[in-house]
N, C-alpha and C positions, 0 to 999 in steps of 0.2 A: 358491572364494575363495583368493586368492594370499597373503593375510596374515590372521592370526588376528583382528586388530582390524578388519578390513574387514567391514561388515555389508551393504553394497549395492554391487554391481558391475555396470556396464553396459559392454559392448564392442561398438562399431559397431552400435548399436541404431537401427533404422528403424521408424516406424509410418506406414503409408500407408492413406489412405481412398479409396474409389472414389466419385466425385461424378457424379451423373446430372442432366442438365438437366430431364428429365421423368420422372415416376414410371413411365411405361410402358417407358422405356428399360431399366430393370433386368430386366423380363420379356423384352423383345426380345433382350437380350444372353444371357439364360439359355437361350432357345429357338432362337437363331440356329444353323442347321446348318453355317454356314461360320465359326463362331467370330469373327464381327465384333465389334469393341469399340464400345460405346455410352457409355462413361464416360471420364472423365479422372482421373488420379491426383492426389491432394493429399498431399504429404509433410508430416505433422505433426511427426515427429521425423526429423532428418536426420543419420545417422551420429554418434549421441551416445555418447561414451565418458566414463564417470564412475565414481569410486570414493568411497564415503562411509565414514568410520571410525566405530567405536562411540563414542558420546558427542558427536559433532559436531552442531551446530545449523546446518543448511545453508539459507541463504536462497536463494530463486529469484525473479528479476525478469525482466521482459519485457513487451512490449505485449500487449494482448488478441489472441489468435490466434497467439501465438508458440510454443505447444506446452507451456506450463507444466502445465496440467491434464492433458494427454495423458501427459506424463512421469510425473506422480504416479499416474495410473491404471495405467500400465504397471508401475511399481514395486510398487504395491499389489496387482497381480494382477487388477484389474478388466478390463483390456485386455491381450491378448497382443501382444508385439512382432511386426511383420511379418517382420523378420529381425534377426539379431544375437544376442548372448548376454546373459542377465540372470540374476544370482544374488542372492538375498536371504536373509540369515541372521537369524532371529528373527521374533517375532510382530509383524505390522504391523496398525495400525488407521488407516484413512484417514478423516479428517473432511473429506471432499470434498463429498458430497451427503448432508446429514443426512436420515436416514430411509430411505436406500436399503437394501433388504433387509427392510423391514418389510412386513407383510401388513395391508391396511386392514380386513379382516374379523376379524382377531384382536384380542383385548383388549390393552391396554397391557402387562399382566402376561405374557400369552402371547407377545407380541412380544419381551419381554426374554429369555425362555428360547429363543425361536426364533432371535433374532439371535446370542445367545451360542453356540448350538449350531453355527451356521454358522462361527463362529470357533474351534470345537474345544473348547468348554467343556462339561463334564458338568453335569447338573442339580445335583449336590451343590456344584460350584464356583460355579454361578450363585446357589444358595441363600445361599452365604457372602457374596456381594457385593450381595445384593438390597436390604438396608436402606440401604446407601450410595447405591445407584441411586435408590431412592424418595426419600430425603432430599434428594438433589441435584436431582431433577426437579421437585419441588414441584407435583405435579398432583393430589394428594389422592385422593378417591374415584374420579376418572376413570380410575384405573389399571385398574379392573374393567370399563370400557366399551370398545366397539369403537373401534379407531383412526380409523375413517372419520368419527366424529362429533367428533373433536378439532379444535380450531383449528390453524392452521399453526404458531402459536407453541408450543402444547402438544406437537405432534408433534416440533418441533425440540428442545424441552426434554428430552423423553424420549430422543430419539436421541442427543443430546449426553451425557446422563447415563449411558446404557448404554455408549457408546463410550469415554468417558473413564475409567470405572471398571474397564475390562478391564485397565488398567495394561500397555500394550504395550511391547515392546522398541523399536519404531520407530513414531513418531507422525507422521502426514502431515496438514498443515493447509493448506487452500486458502481462507483468508479466509471462513470460515463463521460466525464468532462475532458474529452480529447477531441473536441470538435473545432473546425475552423482553423484560422491562423493564430499566431501568438497573441495578437491584440484581442481577438475575439475570445480566446480561451481565458485571458486575464479578466475580461469583462464577466465571463461566466463565473470564475472563481470569486470575483468581487461580489457578485450577486449572492453566491453561496455564503460568503462571510456575513451578509446581512441576516441570513437565517440562523447561522451558528451563534450570532451575538444578539439576536432579536427576541429571545424567549420562546422560539418555536421548538416543537419537538422534532428532532432529526435522528434518523437511523442511517448510519454511515458505514459502508463496507470499504475497507482499504487494506492493501498489503503494506502500507507504509506505517511503521510503528511511530515514526516521528509525527506524522499527521494525526494519528489517533491520539497520541499523548498531548498534542498541542490543542486540538479542536474539541475533544470529547470530555464530558464530565463523568462518564462511566463506560465500561467496555465489557463485552462478553466474548467468549471463545467457543467456537463450535469445532468439534472433532468427530468426523464420521457421523454427523447428524445429532450428536449429543452435546448439550451445553455443559461443558466441564468446568468453566470458571467464569464468575461474574463479580466484578469489583472495580477498584481504581484502575484507570488505564495503564499507569506505569507498572502496576503489579501484573496485570494480564499480559501486556506486551512483553514484559521481561520473562515470564514463564513460557509464553508462546515461542519467543526466540530461543529459549533454552531447549525446548522440545524439538525445534526445527533442526537442530544440529546434534541431537542425541543419537548415539549408536542404536541401530534397530533392536538389538537384543535388550537394551535398557529402557525402551519406550514404555512397555506395559507397566513396569514399576513406577516410572515417573508419572504416567497418567493416573495411577492410583494415588500417588502422593498429591497430585493436583486436585483430584476429587475430594480428598480429605481437607485440603486447604480451602476448597470452595465452601465447606461447611463452617469454617472458622470466621464467623462474623466479627469477633473481637479483634482478630488480627487485621482484617480488612478495614475496620473502623480506625485502627491505629495508623494504617498507611494513609487513609484519607486525611487524617489529622496531620500526618507528616507532610503531605503534599500541600495542603491548604493553609497551614499555619503561617502567619506572617511574623511571628515573634522571633526575636533573635535567640539562637540557642547554640549548643555545642555543635562541633562538626558533624555532618550527616552520617559519616561512617561510624560514629560512636553513639548516635542518637537512637534511643528506643523509647516509644511512648510509655508513659507511666503505667497505663492500663495493661501493658505487656509484662511488667516486672512483678510476676507472681511466682509462687513456688514451682509451678509447672511451665513457666514461660521461657525457659532457656532455648528450647527448640524454635519457638516463635521469634524470639529475639535474634537468634542466629539467622533464621530465614530472612527476616527483615533487613539485617545487615548485609546479607548476601545479595539481596535485591538492590540495595542502595550502593554498596561498595562495588566499584568497577575496576577491573584490571585487564590490561591487554593480554590476549592469549591466542592460541592457535587451535582451530577446529579442522581436523584432517579432511573431512568429507564435504567441506564448504567449497565447492568448485563451480565455476561458471558453466552454464549449459549452452552458452551462445558464442563460444570461441570459434573464430573464423580466421583461417590463414590464407593470405594472398601472397603468392610466391612468383616473382619474375626472374630472379637469379638464384643461384645455388648458395643459399645462406641459411644457417640453422640457428634456432633459439633453444635455450635450455635453462633449467634451474631458475624459473621466474618466481620471485617471492618478495614479500614485505617483511622487514625485520625491525626490531628496535635498534637504537644506536649502539647497543651492546652486542648485537648480532643474533638475538633470539627471534626465531621466525614467529610471526603473528599474522592473523587475518581478522581479528577483532581488536580494534584500536580505539584510542581515546581522542576525542576532539581537543585541540589545543596542544597536543604533544608532537614531538618530532620523531620521524621514522625514515627508513630508507627502502627504496625499491631496487632490487637487484635482479640481473639476469646476465646470461652469457650468450655471446654471439660468435659463431664460427663461420668463417668465409671459406668456401670451397672453390672459388675461382678469383681471378684477378679483377679488381674493380678500382675505379679512380674517384677521388673527391667524395669520400663517404662520410656520412654523419648519422646520428641516432636521434630518435624522438620518443617521448613518452606522453600519453594523454590520459586524463581522468574524466570519466563520464558517470552520470547518474543512471539509475535503473531504467529510465526511459530513453537513454541514449543521448541525452543533452551533453554537449561538450562543456566541461566545467573549468578545466585548466590543462596546460600543456607546456612542454619545453623541448628544445632541441639543442644539440651540442654545437650546431653551426652558429647559433646566436652567442654562444659562449666561446667562440673562436677555437673550438675543439673538433677538428676534422682530420680524417685520415687520407693523406694524398694518394696512397696506393696500397691495396691489400694483396696478399699472396695466398695461394691455396693452402689450407691447413692452419692459417692464422686465426687466433681467437682472442676475444676481448671480454672483460667483465665490466658491465655498466652498473654504476651506482648513482641513484638519484635521491638525494636527501631532500625531504620536504617536511614542512610543518602542516599537520592536518587541521585545516580550518573548516572542514566540513562538519556539520552537525549530524545527529543520528540518522542512519540510513545505510543502504548498501551502495557501494561504488565500484566501478570497473576500471581496470588499467589496460590500455592498449599500447603496444610497443611496435616500433618499426625501424628499419634501416633504409636510408635514402642516399641518393647521389645527385650531384649537380650535373646537368646536361644542358649545355648552352645557357647557363645561368638560370636554369629552371629545375626545381627539385623534382626528382623522379623516384618513385617507390621501387626499392629493391625487394624487400620482403616485409610484410606487416602482419601482426596478429591482433585482431579485434577481440577485446575481452579476454586477454591472456590470463588475468586473475581477477578475483573479486575479494573485497574486504568490507567488513561491517564497521561502522563508526558508532560509538556510544558516547553519550554526554556524561562527563563527570558531574558529581553533585554540585560543584561550584560554578558550573556553566548553566545558567538559567534562561539563556536566550532561546527564542523560537526561530523557526525558519530552516534554512539549509546551510548557511555559512556562518561560522563563528567570526565576528568582526571585532571582538574585544571592545565593545562600545563602552565608553566611560562617560557617565552623565556628570553634569555640573550645574549648580543652581546659584545664581547671584541676585540678590535683591537690588533693585534700582529705584 
């Protein structure tokens, strides 16, 4: 380590895998007397140089297959680097694959001692933390039963409880917090919050830009194994989201632009200043740090303004991959979209603004007592909001074949930054019970971004107004 506050340091680290087209190729290569190669190399980490200071919360973003999990496994010691230098100072606990290192034939209690021994804890040290582990896991008498009879949720509970109570110097999280019921998941997240706020070093992989921006002090972006951007979370996630919806032919040019940006420490310092400053200043869309206002600073200033200034817009290729149609009667949907109140189609929208969801419904048969429904869900499928026309006393007594309707749902977007999905459906009343006619799960997706004047965290904009009165 070159600095006493540095706890993780990688220099020119590569991690390469050998890929074989057929299982037999591995044996053929091992036995070939002429040393012929039967594999191709896949570079999962490509010349990664990274330094993490004590107490930093480092977010890591990138598409699936970009090397995020490989990086975490290399840092945690699960995988060795193929080449390059790696130094880690402190006790690391990786929450990457819950239950890795457990023995299915051991009881839950035996696995606690076994897992802790792997991490260098004595029996006496494990004895001291045992009550906290058992209280957190909430698996009761099953602690004395073999792990192989546990449900997947029970195994995850035990693994999480053991890992989190070790109290590591460095905690590595790879979006594994989906264990147990809602109350247990909330307890897991509350425990995580202690680490995020407690001066511990945390490496956190997430696909949620909102979580990265809210929780992390710094962020890196991996693209095909290459670290292409390292800087303030809001800068990194903004550029990452920009690339995610860029046309394929424009990606190489944008990647090169980002690599150049990554070398501009002055610009990144200015953005850190913008984010962290508590001083009252001019509106964010006009603000440029003084250190950016030099003779060659116009491009930097424009880039910073583009990152901060947000406008609703439409990205043609941002389409849901989880659309599912459930059809019980002959009814068709078409032209599903979100628009501004002026009719402009958008799918990147601003928190706090009003929009409309539109679609058309065509009936191809006669149906009675028909009404319509719209629902909004987050990326994990949690139901966030919904409305149906029956509640608004807007029902259709009888439809005829060929009849069509245009549905418009005006809504105020109170969601904070993230991706959200719209489901639509047609229902009818049968013996006073709603019956689905046709429904489309995840008919469309839209992204919400936070304007500069919305500084709240979380998932919902509640327009909270503080007041202080001396008494």
